[in-house]
C-alpha positions as CSV (number, residue, x, y, z in Angstrom):
1,M,0.0,0.0,0.0
2,K,1.3,3.4,-0.9
3,R,2.0,5.9,1.9
4,R,-0.4,8.4,0.5
5,D,-3.1,5.8,0.2
6,F,-2.8,5.1,3.9
7,I,-3.5,8.7,4.9
8,T,-7.2,8.8,5.2
9,K,3.1,17.9,34.3
10,S,3.5,18.3,36.9
11,T,6.3,20.3,38.7
12,S,8.1,18.2,41.4
13,G,10.8,20.6,42.4
14,V,12.7,23.7,41.8
15,I,16.5,23.8,41.6
16,G,18.5,27.0,41.6
17,A,22.1,27.0,40.4
18,G,24.7,29.7,40.0
19,I,27.1,28.8,37.2
20,A,30.6,30.4,37.2
21,G,30.7,33.2,34.8
22,C,26.9,33.2,34.3
23,S,24.0,34.8,36.1
24,S,22.0,32.6,38.4
25,V,19.5,30.3,36.6
26,T,16.4,28.7,38.1
27,V,15.4,25.4,36.4
28,K,12.1,23.8,37.1
29,R,11.8,20.0,37.0
30,E,8.7,19.3,35.0
31,L,7.3,17.0,32.4
32,S,5.9,18.2,29.0
33,P,2.5,19.9,29.4
34,Y,-0.5,19.0,27.2
35,T,-0.2,20.9,23.9
36,F,-2.5,19.2,21.5
37,D,-3.7,22.5,20.1
38,K,-0.3,23.7,18.8
39,K,-0.3,23.8,15.0
40,V,2.8,23.3,12.8
41,R,2.8,23.3,9.0
42,K,3.4,19.9,7.5
43,P,6.9,19.8,6.0
44,A,7.9,18.6,2.5
45,G,10.9,16.6,1.7
46,T,12.5,13.2,1.5
47,M,13.3,11.1,4.5
48,P,16.8,9.6,4.2
49,T,17.1,5.8,4.8
50,G,19.8,3.4,5.7
51,D,20.5,-0.2,6.7
52,I,20.8,-1.5,10.3
53,G,24.3,-2.8,10.2
54,T,24.6,-5.8,7.9
55,T,21.1,-7.0,8.7
56,G,19.6,-5.9,5.4
57,I,16.8,-4.1,7.3
58,R,16.3,-0.7,5.7
59,V,14.8,2.0,7.8
60,S,14.2,5.7,7.9
61,R,17.0,7.6,9.6
62,F,14.4,8.7,12.2
63,G,12.2,6.2,13.9
64,F,8.8,6.7,15.7
65,G,9.5,6.0,19.4
66,S,6.3,5.0,21.2
67,H,7.7,5.1,24.8
68,I,5.1,7.5,26.3
69,R,3.8,8.5,29.7
70,R,0.8,6.7,31.0
71,D,-1.2,10.0,31.1
72,I,-1.0,10.3,27.3
73,V,-2.1,6.7,26.4
74,K,-5.8,7.7,26.4
75,F,-5.3,10.0,23.4
76,E,-5.8,7.3,20.9
77,K,-7.3,9.4,18.1
78,E,-4.3,11.8,18.2
79,R,-1.8,8.9,18.4
80,E,-3.3,7.2,15.4
81,W,-3.1,10.4,13.4
82,M,0.6,10.8,14.4
83,V,1.4,7.2,13.2
84,R,-0.3,7.8,9.9
85,E,1.4,11.2,9.4
86,A,4.8,9.8,10.3
87,F,4.4,7.1,7.7
88,D,3.3,9.6,5.1
89,L,6.5,11.6,5.8
90,G,8.6,8.5,5.1
91,I,9.1,7.2,8.7
92,N,8.9,3.4,8.4
93,L,10.5,2.3,11.7
94,F,8.2,2.0,14.7
95,D,9.8,1.3,18.0
96,V,7.0,0.0,20.3
97,Y,7.0,-0.3,24.1
98,D,4.4,-2.2,26.1
99,R,4.9,-2.8,29.8
100,E,7.8,-0.3,30.1
101,G,6.5,2.9,31.6
102,E,3.0,1.4,31.6
103,S,2.5,2.7,28.1
104,Y,1.0,-0.6,26.8
105,Q,1.4,0.3,23.1
106,Y,1.6,-3.1,21.4
107,E,-2.2,-3.4,20.9
108,P,-3.0,0.2,19.8
109,I,0.0,0.6,17.6
110,G,-0.7,-2.8,16.1
111,R,-4.2,-1.5,15.1
112,Y,-2.9,1.8,13.7
113,L,-0.4,0.0,11.5
114,A,-2.6,-2.9,10.4
115,P,-3.3,-1.4,6.9
116,I,0.5,-1.1,6.2
117,I,1.9,-3.7,8.6
118,N,4.0,-5.3,5.8
119,D,5.4,-1.9,4.7
120,V,6.9,-1.0,8.1
121,V,9.7,-2.2,10.4
122,I,8.6,-3.2,13.9
123,S,11.1,-2.9,16.8
124,I,10.2,-4.0,20.3
125,S,11.8,-4.5,23.7
126,I,10.6,-7.8,24.9
127,L,9.7,-8.2,28.5
128,P,7.5,-11.1,29.6
129,W,4.8,-10.1,32.2
130,E,1.5,-11.2,33.7
131,G,3.1,-14.6,34.3
132,R,3.9,-15.4,30.7
133,S,7.0,-17.2,29.6
134,L,9.3,-15.6,26.9
135,E,7.7,-18.0,24.3
136,Q,4.2,-17.0,25.4
137,E,5.0,-13.3,25.4
138,F,6.5,-13.5,21.9
139,E,3.5,-15.3,20.5
140,R,1.3,-12.7,22.0
141,D,3.4,-10.0,20.4
142,L,3.2,-11.6,17.0
143,R,-0.6,-11.8,17.4
144,L,-1.0,-8.1,18.4
145,F,1.0,-7.0,15.4
146,G,-0.7,-9.4,13.0
147,R,2.7,-10.8,11.9
148,D,4.5,-14.1,11.8
149,Y,7.7,-12.3,12.5
150,I,9.0,-9.2,14.3
151,D,11.8,-7.3,12.6
152,M,13.9,-6.2,15.6
153,V,13.8,-7.5,19.1
154,R,16.0,-6.5,22.1
155,I,16.3,-7.4,25.7
156,H,18.0,-6.0,28.8
157,S,20.4,-8.7,29.8
158,Y,24.1,-7.8,30.3
159,S,25.6,-10.6,32.5
160,S,25.6,-14.4,32.6
161,E,24.8,-13.8,36.3
162,S,21.5,-12.2,35.6
163,D,18.2,-14.2,35.8
164,N,17.2,-13.6,32.2
165,W,20.5,-14.4,30.5
166,Y,19.0,-17.6,29.2
167,Q,16.6,-15.6,27.0
168,W,19.4,-14.7,24.6
169,E,19.5,-18.2,23.2
170,K,15.8,-18.3,22.9
171,L,15.8,-15.1,20.9
172,F,18.4,-16.4,18.5
173,K,16.5,-19.6,18.1
174,F,13.4,-17.5,17.1
175,K,15.7,-15.8,14.6
176,E,16.8,-19.1,13.1
177,Q,13.1,-20.0,12.7
178,G,12.5,-16.7,10.8
179,K,10.4,-15.2,13.6
180,I,12.9,-12.4,14.3
181,R,15.1,-10.6,11.7
182,A,17.5,-9.0,14.1
183,V,18.4,-9.3,17.8
184,G,19.7,-6.3,19.7
185,I,20.7,-4.8,23.0
186,P,20.0,-1.4,24.6
187,C,23.0,0.0,26.4
188,H,23.1,2.4,29.3
189,N,26.6,1.7,30.4
190,V,29.3,0.8,27.9
191,K,30.8,-1.9,30.2
192,N,27.5,-3.8,30.0
193,L,28.2,-4.6,26.3
194,K,31.3,-6.6,27.0
195,E,29.8,-9.9,27.9
196,P,26.9,-10.0,25.5
197,L,29.0,-8.9,22.5
198,G,31.6,-11.6,23.4
199,E,29.0,-14.4,23.7
200,F,26.4,-13.7,21.1
201,P,26.1,-12.4,17.5
202,I,24.3,-9.2,18.4
203,D,22.8,-7.5,15.4
204,Y,22.5,-3.9,16.8
205,V,23.1,-1.7,19.8
206,I,20.9,1.1,21.0
207,F,22.4,3.9,23.1
208,P,21.4,7.4,24.4
209,Y,23.1,10.2,22.5
210,N,22.4,13.9,22.4
211,F,24.1,17.2,22.7
212,Y,24.2,16.9,26.5
213,H,24.6,13.2,27.2
214,N,26.9,11.2,25.0
215,W,30.1,9.1,25.0
216,T,32.3,11.2,22.6
217,W,33.8,13.4,25.4
218,L,37.5,13.1,25.3
219,H,38.0,13.4,29.1
220,K,36.2,10.1,29.9
221,G,39.5,8.2,29.8
222,M,39.1,4.5,29.3
223,E,38.9,3.4,25.6
224,L,35.5,1.8,25.9
225,E,34.1,4.9,27.5
226,N,35.0,7.0,24.4
227,F,32.2,6.0,22.1
228,D,34.0,6.9,18.8
229,P,36.3,3.8,18.9
230,L,33.4,1.6,20.2
231,V,31.2,2.7,17.3
232,K,34.1,1.9,14.9
233,K,34.4,-1.6,16.5
234,L,30.7,-2.2,16.2
235,R,30.7,-1.3,12.5
236,E,33.7,-3.5,11.8
237,K,31.6,-6.4,13.1
238,G,28.6,-5.3,11.0
239,I,26.6,-4.4,14.2
240,G,24.0,-1.8,13.7
241,V,24.3,1.5,15.6
242,I,21.1,3.2,16.8
243,S,20.8,6.2,19.0
244,M,17.9,7.2,21.3
245,K,17.0,10.1,23.6
246,P,18.0,12.7,21.1
247,F,16.2,15.5,23.1
248,A,17.8,14.6,26.4
249,G,14.7,12.8,27.8
250,D,11.3,14.0,28.9
251,H,12.3,15.2,32.3
252,L,14.7,17.7,30.7
253,V,13.0,18.7,27.5
254,T,10.6,21.3,28.9
255,P,13.1,23.0,31.2
256,F,15.6,23.0,28.3
257,R,13.1,24.5,26.0
258,R,12.2,27.3,28.4
259,L,15.9,28.2,28.9
260,T,16.6,28.3,25.2
261,A,13.6,30.6,24.7
262,G,15.4,33.1,26.9
263,Y,18.7,32.9,25.0
264,E,17.3,33.5,21.5
265,N,14.4,35.7,20.5
266,S,14.5,35.7,16.7
267,G,11.8,33.0,16.6
268,E,14.0,30.9,14.3
269,F,15.4,28.5,16.9
270,N,13.6,25.2,17.4
271,Y,14.9,23.0,20.3
272,A,13.7,19.7,18.8
273,K,15.2,20.4,15.3
274,A,18.5,21.7,16.8
275,C,18.8,18.5,18.9
276,L,18.2,16.2,15.9
277,R,20.5,18.2,13.7
278,Y,23.2,17.8,16.4
279,V,22.9,14.0,16.1
280,I,22.7,14.2,12.3
281,N,25.9,16.3,12.0
282,S,27.7,14.6,14.9
283,G,29.9,12.5,12.7
284,L,28.8,9.2,14.2
285,D,26.5,8.6,11.3
286,V,24.1,6.4,13.3
287,D,21.9,4.0,11.3
288,T,18.8,5.6,12.8
289,T,17.7,7.6,15.7
290,L,14.7,6.7,17.9
291,G,12.7,9.7,19.3
292,G,9.6,9.7,21.5
293,M,6.8,11.8,20.1
294,Y,3.9,12.8,22.4
295,Y,1.9,15.3,20.4
296,P,0.9,15.8,16.7
297,Y,3.2,18.7,16.0
298,H,6.3,16.6,17.1
299,V,5.9,14.5,14.0
300,Y,6.3,17.5,11.7
301,E,9.1,19.1,13.6
302,N,11.2,16.0,13.7
303,A,10.7,15.0,10.1
304,D,11.6,18.6,9.0
305,A,15.0,18.3,10.8
306,Y,15.8,15.4,8.4
307,F,14.4,17.1,5.4
308,N,16.6,20.1,6.2
309,P,19.5,18.7,8.1
310,D,22.1,21.5,8.0
311,M,22.9,22.9,11.5
312,S,23.2,26.6,11.8
313,D,25.7,28.5,13.9
314,N,22.8,29.9,15.9
315,E,21.7,26.4,16.8
316,R,25.3,25.6,17.9
317,R,25.5,28.8,19.9
318,V,22.2,28.2,21.7
319,L,22.9,24.5,22.5
320,K,26.4,25.4,23.8
321,K,25.0,28.1,26.0
322,L,22.3,25.8,27.3
323,R,24.8,23.0,28.0
324,T,27.0,25.3,29.9
325,R,24.2,26.7,32.1
326,V,22.7,23.5,33.2
327,K,25.8,21.5,34.2
328,G,25.6,20.5,37.8
329,V,21.9,20.7,38.2
330,T,20.4,18.2,35.9
331,K,21.1,15.1,38.0
332,N,18.6,16.3,40.6
333,M,16.0,16.8,37.7
334,L,16.2,13.1,36.6
335,P,14.5,10.1,38.3
336,P,17.0,7.7,39.9
337,H,16.9,5.2,37.1
338,Y,18.2,7.9,34.7
339,H,21.1,9.1,36.9
340,F,23.5,7.1,34.8
341,L,23.1,9.7,32.1
342,E,25.0,12.2,34.2
343,D,28.2,10.1,33.6
344,W,27.9,11.4,30.0
345,V,27.7,15.1,30.8
346,P,30.6,17.1,29.2
347,D,33.1,19.2,31.0
348,S,34.6,22.5,30.0
349,R,37.0,20.9,27.5
350,D,34.2,19.3,25.5
351,D,33.1,22.1,23.2
352,L,34.6,21.2,19.9
353,D,31.4,19.7,18.7
354,L,29.5,23.0,19.0
355,Y,32.1,25.4,17.5
356,E,30.6,27.8,15.1
357,K,31.5,27.1,11.5
358,A,31.3,30.6,10.0
């Protein structure tokens, strides 16, 4: 089916921080507010595509991330519209969460994609629950997506000492049977990759990467903690390289947006587009980037960044200023399970990536 044919909050704390050389800045910790009424013009362009490593799975360079907050799940009409618009704009990769974050998106996303289910790439993070075994969970997932295979499946299992290490062999057995096209692993700590990559033929790795949290900083020391050589090693093995959290995560997006609004008043700066253009122009050349989209206008903003990927000096300037101002306060703005991201915050020597070009 052709793409065109298919188209038919709370504040939990306030943190004040004085940064050396800057005036005092007050940053609220808050989640994105409801903004379903915001209108953005639909962009025109061509979405770039690429393969996931050597898997032969061709995807859009930007993927529709469905990891959403529980309070947004009820907006099914808006979510279906977003899925359809994303596909019409050339986004064919849909990364779907279910139990994680209580988003439970397998069933609704499966319904939204039903008319084009054979024209898209489905990516899931498998996590058996409600007493199901891995086999029972996977059969349920196949049923909900109306498929006899899932393109990309990943699990969180980093050590042979963990309870779910045995699931790796089961996933690769499913792959041998043609029920999975590629098996991957999400990475929050580079050291966690060592044992899985040594034991199994992992097809792709997913890692957080944005202008504020990433592994390219030179001061991190150990070779594995400098992501440039690690990406090179992954590519040498034919392993796919996928980035996530391009906007720095929901707990930081709204505070960061508010700050950038105070730095630049021309009306030309867009936080989401600047963040994506940072990733696009970073030099890592990731196979694709997964980004969560909560509201309809997000689809248009994000696609437009790929239609018009050049990063301006103004975007570099604003992101650099933002990064400088928030160092030292963001850890207290993140929930405990995201504190690992603070290991990736740059220091004063890590500004080469945002030097102005002109």
